[in-house]
C-alpha positions, -999 to 999 in steps of 0.1 A, spaced: -682 2 752 -707 -22 770 -709 -59 761 -746 -57 750 -735 -27 727 -704 -53 713 -726 -76 706 -751 -55 685 -724 -39 666 -706 -75 659 -739 -90 651 -750 -61 628 -718 -68 609 -717 -103 610 -754 -104 592 -746 -74 570 -709 -96 557 -738 -124 554 -759 -109 531 -733 -93 512 -718 -128 506 -755 -139 492 -755 -109 465 -718 -119 452 -703 -89 469 -667 -104 481 -638 -91 495 -610 -113 501 -597 -94 533 -633 -94 547 -643 -128 538 -614 -141 555 -610 -125 588 -644 -108 595 -663 -139 605 -637 -151 628 -631 -118 644 -670 -113 653 -677 -152 662 -669 -148 699 -684 -118 704 -715 -130 683 -723 -162 699 -709 -155 736 -727 -123 736 -756 -134 726 -758 -164 749 -749 -140 778 -772 -113 771 -800 -145 769 -791 -159 805 -785 -123 819 -824 -118 811 -831 -149 833 -810 -141 861 -796 -99 863 -765 -109 882 -753 -136 855 -717 -132 841 -694 -153 819 -661 -155 835 -633 -143 812 -618 -180 817 -650 -197 804 -649 -174 772 -610 -181 768 -616 -215 769 -643 -218 743 -615 -196 720 -591 -222 725 -618 -250 717 -629 -230 687 -595 -226 677 -591 -265 677 -618 -275 665 -624 -251 631 -585 -245 623 -570 -281 633 -595 -307 636 -621 -299 609 -596 -289 585 -576 -322 585 -608 -342 571 -630 -314 552 -617 -298 523 -641 -267 525 -620 -256 556 -584 -246 555 -558 -238 587 -552 -201 587 -531 -188 615 -551 -152 608 -581 -168 618 -567 -177 652 -557 -141 656 -588 -127 648 -605 -152 671 -586 -144 701 -589 -107 690 -625 -109 692 -626 -126 724 -602 -99 737 -624 -71 724 -656 -84 741 -639 -94 775 -625 -61 778 -661 -43 771 -676 -37 806 
C-alpha cells in the first residue's frame, strides 16, 4: 500500500477517534493504543506528503523515521511522565509507536 494511503487511513482513524472521545465514546483498549499506533504515520506521513508536493523526489530515510520514533518514546514515555501526572509510562505505547513506524516505513 502506498504511503499516502497509509497516511490517509491513519489520519481518518485518528480524527474519528478524537471525535468519538469528544462525544464521550470511550473504549479502554482503543484509548490506550490507537493514538500511539497512528502517531508516526499521521505526523511523518503528513510532513512527507507536504515536502513531496514541493519536491517530487523527496523521501525521508527510514533511519530518520526510526530516530523520530525513538525520540518520541523517550520524550512521551520517559521524560514527560516523570514530571506531569497526566501522562503515564506504558510499555504498550512504545510497541504501538514502533508498530506504526514499521507499518509506515514498509509501505511504498
